[in-house]
C-alpha positions in Angstrom: -0.2 0.1 0.0 1.8 3.1 -1.1 0.4 7.3 -1.4 -2.7 8.0 -3.3 -3.9 4.7 -3.6 -7.6 5.1 -2.9 -8.8 2.2 -0.6 -12.2 1.3 1.6 -12.2 0.4 5.0 -13.2 -3.3 5.7 -13.7 -3.5 9.7 -15.5 -1.1 12.0 -12.9 -0.4 15.0 -14.2 2.7 17.3 -11.5 4.1 16.8 -12.6 4.6 13.6 -16.2 5.7 14.3 -15.0 7.9 17.1 -13.2 10.0 13.7 -16.7 9.6 11.6 -15.3 6.7 9.5 -17.3 3.3 8.9 -16.8 0.3 6.9 -17.4 0.8 3.1 -16.0 4.4 3.4 -13.9 5.3 0.6 -10.5 6.9 0.4 -6.8 8.2 -0.8 -4.2 6.7 1.0 -2.1 10.4 1.8 0.7 9.0 4.3 3.1 6.0 3.6 3.0 2.9 6.2 3.8 3.7 9.6 3.7 1.2 12.3 1.1 -1.0 10.4 -0.7 2.9 9.7 -1.3 4.5 6.9 -3.1 8.4 7.1 -6.3 8.0 4.9 -7.8 11.1 4.0 -11.7 10.0 3.7 -14.0 10.9 1.1 -17.1 13.3 3.0 -19.9 14.8 1.8 -20.4 17.8 -0.1 -20.8 21.2 0.6 -21.2 25.2 -0.5 -19.1 27.3 2.1 -20.5 31.1 2.3 -18.8 32.5 -1.4 -20.4 29.8 -2.8 -17.7 27.2 -3.4 -18.8 23.3 -3.5 -16.2 21.6 -1.1 -15.4 18.5 0.5 -15.3 17.2 3.9 -12.7 15.2 4.4 -11.6 13.1 7.2 -7.9 11.9 8.0 -7.5 9.2 9.9 -4.1 7.0 10.8 -5.8 3.3 10.1 -4.4 0.2 10.3 -3.5 -1.3 7.7 -4.8 -4.1 7.4 -8.4 -3.0 7.9 -7.7 -1.7 4.0 -8.5 -3.1 0.9 -6.7 -0.9 -2.5 -9.9 -0.3 -5.0 -7.1 1.4 -7.3 -3.4 1.4 -7.1 -1.3 4.6 -7.7 
């Protein structure tokens, strides 16, 4: 697993739920493996800010490698 791989969370854990991500959520690996974890920016919902710009909320979460499935390699 490397930076910019697209991944899907395949296991629920309390530490992930606390950050607002659950099994099935998809995201992009932003930092490579460190101590069995990778930093994943999970896709969030779209919203419009006060200036009318459409943005996406992202949750950046440290996730155990074994709890992820690669969807598409970078």
